[in-house]
Kinemage of the C-alpha trace (Angstrom):
@kinemage 1
@onewidth
@group {chain A} dominant
@subgroup {mainchain}
@vectorlist {calphas} color= white
{ca met a 1} P 140.813 -55.054 -42.885
{ca gly a 2} L 139.768 -55.445 -46.519
{ca ala a 3} L 138.959 -52.664 -48.957
{ca thr a 4} L 135.646 -54.066 -50.195
{ca lys a 5} L 132.868 -51.577 -49.456
{ca ile a 6} L 130.009 -52.722 -47.236
{ca val a 7} L 126.782 -50.843 -47.953
{ca cys a 8} L 124.112 -51.038 -45.238
{ca leu a 9} L 120.541 -50.313 -46.355
{ca ser a 10} L 117.822 -49.268 -43.917
{ca ala a 11} L 114.178 -48.804 -44.860
{ca asn a 12} L 113.104 -48.251 -41.255
{ca pro a 13} L 115.879 -46.659 -39.150
{ca ala a 14} L 115.427 -45.304 -35.658
{ca leu a 15} L 116.983 -43.484 -32.773
{ca asp a 16} L 117.415 -46.061 -30.008
{ca arg a 17} L 116.631 -44.560 -26.614
{ca arg a 18} L 118.210 -46.630 -23.806
{ca leu a 19} L 116.766 -46.190 -20.309
{ca arg a 20} L 118.243 -47.780 -17.198
{ca met a 21} L 116.050 -48.282 -14.145
{ca ser a 22} L 115.906 -50.359 -10.986
{ca ser a 23} L 112.805 -52.188 -12.186
{ca leu a 24} L 109.947 -51.683 -14.618
{ca gly a 25} L 106.428 -51.775 -13.225
{ca ala a 26} L 103.538 -52.097 -15.656
{ca gly a 27} L 100.783 -49.555 -15.007
{ca glu a 28} L 103.018 -47.562 -12.643
{ca ile a 29} L 105.102 -44.391 -12.780
{ca asn a 30} L 108.667 -45.442 -13.579
{ca arg a 31} L 111.707 -43.223 -13.143
{ca ala a 32} L 114.836 -43.910 -15.179
{ca lys a 33} L 118.286 -43.626 -13.627
{ca ser a 34} L 119.852 -42.682 -16.966
{ca ala a 35} L 118.874 -42.082 -20.584
{ca glu a 36} L 120.973 -42.226 -23.745
{ca gly a 37} L 120.157 -41.997 -27.443
{ca phe a 38} L 121.979 -43.895 -30.171
{ca ala a 39} L 121.592 -44.016 -33.941
{ca gly a 40} L 119.787 -47.283 -34.470
{ca gly a 41} L 117.869 -49.681 -36.571
{ca lys a 42} L 119.480 -52.957 -37.573
{ca ala a 43} L 121.377 -51.550 -40.561
{ca ala a 44} L 122.995 -48.878 -38.371
{ca his a 45} L 124.192 -51.556 -35.963
{ca val a 46} L 125.690 -53.542 -38.847
{ca ala a 47} L 127.374 -50.410 -40.186
{ca met a 48} L 128.849 -49.464 -36.804
{ca ala a 49} L 130.135 -52.983 -36.130
{ca ala a 50} L 131.685 -53.315 -39.592
{ca arg a 51} L 133.314 -49.880 -39.293
{ca ala a 52} L 134.703 -50.749 -35.858
{ca met a 53} L 136.460 -53.684 -37.506
{ca gly a 54} L 138.028 -51.387 -40.094
{ca ser a 55} L 135.751 -51.869 -43.094
{ca asn a 56} L 134.877 -49.125 -45.577
{ca val a 57} L 131.169 -48.590 -44.803
{ca val a 58} L 128.260 -46.717 -46.371
{ca trp a 59} L 124.864 -46.397 -44.674
{ca thr a 60} L 121.832 -45.412 -46.724
{ca gly a 61} L 118.206 -45.119 -45.705
{ca phe a 62} L 115.192 -42.940 -45.037
{ca leu a 63} L 115.746 -40.139 -42.513
{ca gly a 64} L 113.401 -37.347 -41.467
{ca gly a 65} L 113.205 -34.467 -39.007
{ca ala a 66} L 115.491 -33.638 -36.098
{ca val a 67} L 115.664 -37.292 -35.061
{ca gly a 68} L 116.880 -38.245 -38.515
{ca glu a 69} L 119.492 -35.487 -38.416
{ca glu a 70} L 120.782 -36.815 -35.084
{ca cys a 71} L 121.051 -40.346 -36.490
{ca ala a 72} L 123.015 -39.078 -39.487
{ca arg a 73} L 125.330 -37.018 -37.271
{ca gln a 74} L 126.172 -39.964 -35.046
{ca leu a 75} L 126.925 -42.240 -37.998
{ca lys a 76} L 129.129 -39.613 -39.644
{ca asp a 77} L 130.979 -39.118 -36.355
{ca leu a 78} L 131.943 -42.803 -36.586
{ca asp a 79} L 133.395 -42.229 -40.066
{ca ile a 80} L 130.490 -43.935 -41.808
{ca gln a 81} L 129.440 -42.406 -45.117
{ca val a 82} L 125.751 -41.464 -44.979
{ca val a 83} L 123.587 -41.326 -48.117
{ca ser a 84} L 120.141 -40.439 -46.825
{ca ile a 85} L 116.749 -40.091 -48.478
{ca ser a 86} L 114.905 -37.218 -46.801
{ca thr a 87} L 111.352 -37.988 -45.681
{ca ala a 88} L 108.495 -35.699 -44.752
{ca ser a 89} L 107.836 -37.917 -41.707
{ca ser a 90} L 110.180 -37.897 -38.735
{ca thr a 91} L 112.423 -40.878 -38.032
{ca arg a 92} L 111.004 -43.127 -35.303
{ca val a 93} L 112.318 -43.543 -31.749
{ca asn a 94} L 112.656 -46.971 -30.101
{ca leu a 95} L 112.960 -47.642 -26.374
{ca glu a 96} L 115.261 -50.184 -24.740
{ca ile a 97} L 114.659 -50.477 -20.998
{ca ile a 98} L 117.361 -52.235 -18.976
{ca glu a 99} L 116.524 -53.189 -15.381
{ca asp a 100} L 119.062 -53.864 -12.631
{ca ser a 101} L 118.120 -57.556 -12.885
{ca gly a 102} L 119.402 -57.572 -16.466
{ca arg a 103} L 115.941 -57.939 -17.971
{ca val a 104} L 115.596 -55.948 -21.205
{ca thr a 105} L 112.290 -54.647 -22.564
{ca glu a 106} L 112.109 -53.181 -26.071
{ca ile a 107} L 109.317 -50.931 -27.346
{ca leu a 108} L 109.580 -50.382 -31.096
{ca glu a 109} L 107.685 -47.671 -32.957
{ca pro a 110} L 106.291 -48.817 -36.329
{ca gly a 111} L 107.851 -46.043 -38.403
{ca ala a 112} L 105.867 -43.808 -40.732
{ca gly a 113} L 105.601 -44.941 -44.334
{ca pro a 114} L 107.650 -43.112 -46.969
{ca thr a 115} L 105.849 -41.551 -49.901
{ca thr a 116} L 105.957 -43.097 -53.358
{ca gly a 117} L 108.444 -40.426 -54.422
{ca glu a 118} L 110.672 -41.151 -51.433
{ca arg a 119} L 110.629 -44.874 -52.183
{ca asp a 120} L 111.471 -44.242 -55.831
{ca glu a 121} L 114.383 -42.026 -54.774
{ca phe a 122} L 115.735 -44.816 -52.527
{ca leu a 123} L 115.614 -47.294 -55.410
{ca arg a 124} L 117.232 -44.767 -57.754
{ca leu a 125} L 120.095 -44.022 -55.378
{ca cys a 126} L 120.735 -47.727 -54.832
{ca ala a 127} L 120.733 -48.458 -58.575
{ca glu a 128} L 123.085 -45.544 -59.142
{ca gly a 129} L 125.371 -46.651 -56.306
{ca thr a 130} L 125.661 -50.314 -57.316
{ca gln a 131} L 126.614 -49.265 -60.826
{ca gly a 132} L 128.909 -46.477 -59.634
{ca ser a 133} L 130.792 -45.844 -56.390
{ca trp a 134} L 129.460 -49.005 -54.691
{ca lys a 135} L 130.306 -51.273 -57.621
{ca gly a 136} L 131.891 -54.493 -56.387
{ca gly a 137} L 130.645 -53.880 -52.876
{ca leu a 138} L 128.511 -56.000 -50.584
{ca leu a 139} L 124.968 -54.799 -49.828
{ca val a 140} L 123.458 -55.629 -46.454
{ca ile a 141} L 119.700 -55.034 -46.144
{ca ser a 142} L 118.614 -55.079 -42.511
{ca gly a 143} L 115.468 -54.458 -40.539
{ca ser a 144} L 111.728 -54.228 -40.846
{ca leu a 145} L 109.770 -52.451 -43.538
{ca pro a 146} L 107.983 -49.225 -42.604
{ca ser a 147} L 104.216 -48.862 -42.657
{ca gly a 148} L 102.644 -49.259 -46.090
{ca val a 149} L 105.720 -50.793 -47.738
{ca gly a 150} L 105.531 -54.421 -48.895
{ca pro a 151} L 108.181 -57.089 -49.506
{ca glu a 152} L 108.381 -56.073 -53.169
{ca phe a 153} L 110.512 -53.120 -52.044
{ca tyr a 154} L 113.234 -55.453 -50.790
{ca val a 155} L 112.778 -57.651 -53.856
{ca ser a 156} L 113.448 -54.631 -56.101
{ca leu a 157} L 116.569 -53.717 -54.118
{ca ile a 158} L 117.943 -57.274 -54.158
{ca glu a 159} L 117.224 -57.939 -57.823
{ca gly a 160} L 118.651 -54.565 -58.850
{ca ala a 161} L 121.831 -55.136 -56.866
{ca arg a 162} L 122.280 -58.668 -58.191
{ca lys a 163} L 121.884 -57.471 -61.775
{ca ala a 164} L 124.693 -55.005 -61.075
{ca gly a 165} L 126.879 -57.863 -59.888
{ca ala a 166} L 126.626 -57.131 -56.165
{ca lys a 167} L 126.227 -59.758 -53.459
{ca val a 168} L 123.321 -59.079 -51.083
{ca phe a 169} L 122.860 -60.189 -47.467
{ca leu a 170} L 119.405 -59.888 -45.893
{ca asp a 171} L 118.211 -59.738 -42.286
{ca thr a 172} L 114.493 -59.173 -41.850
{ca ser a 173} L 111.479 -61.132 -40.639
{ca gly a 174} L 107.921 -62.242 -41.347
{ca glu a 175} L 106.449 -61.493 -44.754
{ca ala a 176} L 109.369 -59.210 -45.602
{ca leu a 177} L 111.683 -62.219 -45.319
{ca arg a 178} L 109.310 -64.766 -46.824
{ca gly a 179} L 108.536 -62.527 -49.791
{ca ser a 180} L 112.190 -61.656 -50.422
{ca leu a 181} L 113.624 -65.173 -50.566
{ca lys a 182} L 112.533 -65.607 -54.191
{ca ser a 183} L 114.939 -62.821 -55.175
{ca glu a 184} L 117.840 -65.099 -54.150
{ca pro a 185} L 119.820 -63.087 -51.590
{ca gly a 186} L 123.360 -64.322 -51.014
{ca leu a 187} L 122.772 -64.914 -47.297
{ca val a 188} L 119.838 -64.511 -44.925
{ca lys a 189} L 120.211 -64.294 -41.139
{ca pro a 190} L 117.005 -64.756 -39.155
{ca asn a 191} L 117.046 -65.370 -35.416
{ca arg a 192} L 115.458 -68.482 -33.925
{ca thr a 193} L 111.965 -66.972 -33.629
{ca glu a 194} L 112.054 -65.528 -37.142
{ca ala a 195} L 113.219 -68.838 -38.609
{ca glu a 196} L 110.494 -70.719 -36.714
{ca thr a 197} L 107.927 -68.447 -38.326
{ca ile a 198} L 109.265 -69.190 -41.801
{ca val a 199} L 109.395 -72.988 -41.408
{ca asn a 200} L 106.326 -73.133 -39.137
{ca arg a 201} L 107.818 -75.355 -36.443
{ca pro a 202} L 109.874 -74.949 -33.249
{ca leu a 203} L 113.667 -75.155 -33.412
{ca arg a 204} L 114.648 -76.925 -30.197
{ca thr a 205} L 117.952 -78.496 -31.235
{ca asp a 206} L 120.942 -77.797 -33.447
{ca arg a 207} L 119.624 -80.420 -35.854
{ca asp a 208} L 116.297 -78.548 -36.024
{ca ala a 209} L 118.135 -75.320 -36.835
{ca val a 210} L 120.222 -76.957 -39.561
{ca ser a 211} L 117.070 -78.391 -41.105
{ca ala a 212} L 115.406 -74.968 -41.025
{ca ala a 213} L 118.437 -73.286 -42.597
{ca arg a 214} L 118.418 -75.832 -45.419
{ca glu a 215} L 114.688 -75.273 -45.939
{ca ile a 216} L 115.242 -71.511 -46.145
{ca ile a 217} L 117.971 -72.083 -48.725
{ca gly a 218} L 115.495 -74.220 -50.623
{ca cys a 219} L 113.197 -71.175 -50.831
{ca gly a 220} L 115.833 -69.184 -52.721
{ca ala a 221} L 118.599 -67.950 -50.418
{ca ala a 222} L 122.125 -69.005 -51.354
{ca ser a 223} L 123.147 -69.379 -47.707
{ca ala a 224} L 121.435 -69.169 -44.313
{ca ala a 225} L 122.574 -68.457 -40.759
{ca ile a 226} L 120.261 -68.688 -37.756
{ca thr a 227} L 121.244 -66.887 -34.564
{ca leu a 228} L 120.295 -68.714 -31.373
{ca gly a 229} L 121.249 -66.271 -28.621
{ca arg a 230} L 123.595 -67.811 -26.045
{ca asp a 231} L 123.424 -71.079 -28.020
{ca gly a 232} L 125.358 -69.406 -30.820
{ca ile a 233} L 124.937 -69.581 -34.594
{ca ile a 234} L 123.974 -72.320 -37.011
{ca trp a 235} L 125.209 -71.590 -40.528
{ca val a 236} L 124.670 -73.637 -43.691
{ca glu a 237} L 127.151 -72.458 -46.311
{ca arg a 238} L 125.090 -73.208 -49.408
{ca lys a 239} L 122.658 -75.709 -50.925
{ca asp a 240} L 124.000 -79.200 -50.153
{ca gly a 241} L 126.868 -77.481 -48.321
{ca ser a 242} L 128.311 -77.993 -44.856
{ca ala a 243} L 126.612 -76.895 -41.638
{ca trp a 244} L 128.567 -75.105 -38.923
{ca leu a 245} L 128.021 -74.253 -35.274
{ca ala a 246} L 129.698 -71.302 -33.551
{ca arg a 247} L 129.046 -70.956 -29.828
{ca pro a 248} L 130.340 -68.108 -27.617
{ca pro a 249} L 131.803 -68.522 -24.137
{ca ala a 250} L 129.823 -67.440 -21.068
{ca met a 251} L 129.603 -63.632 -21.068
{ca asn a 252} L 128.673 -60.962 -18.518
{ca val a 253} L 126.017 -59.614 -20.859
{ca ile a 254} L 125.054 -55.919 -20.809
{ca ser a 255} L 122.411 -56.215 -23.523
{ca thr a 256} L 121.673 -58.589 -26.394
{ca val a 257} L 120.186 -55.814 -28.548
{ca gly a 258} L 122.176 -55.641 -31.773
{ca cys a 259} L 124.012 -58.956 -31.292
{ca gly a 260} L 122.433 -60.446 -34.415
{ca asp a 261} L 123.379 -57.320 -36.343
{ca ala a 262} L 127.000 -57.497 -35.203
{ca thr a 263} L 126.960 -61.180 -36.189
{ca leu a 264} L 125.788 -60.210 -39.667
{ca ala a 265} L 128.570 -57.620 -39.834
{ca gly a 266} L 131.005 -60.459 -39.134
{ca phe a 267} L 129.591 -62.502 -42.011
{ca ala a 268} L 129.868 -59.444 -44.282
{ca leu a 269} L 133.467 -58.767 -43.228
{ca ala a 270} L 134.400 -62.389 -43.843
{ca ala a 271} L 132.754 -62.388 -47.280
{ca ser a 272} L 134.550 -59.179 -48.207
{ca gln a 273} L 137.864 -60.915 -47.512
{ca asp a 274} L 137.080 -64.390 -48.903
{ca met a 275} L 137.653 -66.089 -45.547
{ca ser a 276} L 137.313 -69.845 -45.158
{ca ala a 277} L 134.071 -71.250 -43.760
{ca glu a 278} L 135.592 -71.877 -40.324
{ca glu a 279} L 137.109 -68.388 -40.194
{ca thr a 280} L 133.791 -66.904 -41.316
{ca val a 281} L 131.596 -68.464 -38.662
{ca arg a 282} L 134.215 -67.839 -35.955
{ca leu a 283} L 134.399 -64.136 -36.820
{ca ala a 284} L 130.612 -63.844 -36.954
{ca gly a 285} L 130.351 -65.466 -33.528
{ca ala a 286} L 133.027 -63.230 -32.040
{ca cys a 287} L 131.397 -60.057 -33.382
{ca gly a 288} L 128.015 -61.070 -31.963
{ca ala a 289} L 129.505 -61.955 -28.572
{ca ala a 290} L 131.476 -58.697 -28.448
{ca asn a 291} L 128.232 -56.765 -28.962
{ca ser a 292} L 126.705 -58.294 -25.830
{ca val a 293} L 129.301 -56.498 -23.697
{ca ala a 294} L 129.487 -53.278 -25.751
{ca phe a 295} L 128.306 -49.998 -24.228
{ca ala a 296} L 125.679 -49.601 -26.978
{ca pro a 297} L 124.223 -51.744 -29.811
{ca gly a 298} L 126.686 -52.106 -32.674
{ca arg a 299} L 129.510 -50.344 -30.824
{ca ile a 300} L 131.795 -53.356 -30.694
{ca glu a 301} L 135.528 -52.985 -30.105
{ca lys a 302} L 137.996 -54.666 -32.428
{ca val a 303} L 140.279 -55.585 -29.522
{ca lys a 304} L 137.391 -57.431 -27.846
{ca val a 305} L 136.553 -59.309 -31.053
{ca leu a 306} L 140.185 -60.407 -31.410
{ca glu a 307} L 140.216 -61.497 -27.764
{ca leu a 308} L 137.074 -63.582 -28.282
{ca leu a 309} L 138.060 -65.248 -31.568
{ca pro a 310} L 139.972 -68.186 -30.015
{ca lys a 311} L 137.242 -68.621 -27.385
{ca ile a 312} L 134.445 -69.263 -29.879
{ca glu a 313} L 133.598 -72.963 -30.075
{ca val a 314} L 133.375 -73.890 -33.754
{ca arg a 315} L 132.215 -77.279 -34.997
{ca lys a 316} L 131.329 -78.705 -38.369
{ca leu a 317} L 128.059 -80.590 -38.002
{ca asn a 318} L 127.397 -83.914 -39.681
{ca phe a 319} L 123.699 -83.427 -40.309
């Protein structure tokens, strides 16, 4: 696909440990039938999905210890350029438990906070990259902030990238999202729950989601997409712009972990190629749906995305 570089930034990466078991019993001894470990964190999922679709991808973030080394190795094995900031603390490990019933339980470690020097090095590398080898690229900031790091970290990254002429997409939640909107990211992509927290009301209908997306744009974002699980995506292109719905077909879902990240990769791919609005939301929907049947989060297959593209229901909404 296009030559525009997609740079995925992760302040709180992880190794995702996936356990499969017959059922999970709270307060009991549970034995897993299988265990696998995958480089993870939201930015890694975006990077893997974008690379699977043929994009030129860079991943940069904090990595520490043997776990961090394993994350870097897996990303490099997928032909993703890794620019890591070494940390004294080890990279966290997250658990995803999949039961035979299809129920998925996630247990996410908080992630140790980087030192002031480590944070400064991250900001320096990003400033250097956006003015050098990443110039003209698209920066995607994904995931939570580690312990002890406030929203101002994302604000510094976004403002620095925008000053260098880069477009920035953001996917985070809570105060990290609320505090970053003032820095005017090019697109934000919360899920339903995250958007409800920002607008402080439930989103029960498509109209509710469109209203929330417009409110989020009013807080500073140039564009907003809200992922709604099996109900698809609501995307408002820009302030006073059109609203779109993309809904996937029924899928034999393996896991929904990483579907929002693959969706964001689709938006990034579309932006890197100047696709039309309809093409953009269709590709984003197809990437997210493909992730639900992938063998691991972010490990979508291009052939599956292409198969799904004509099956995504896309509608322009008149509200």
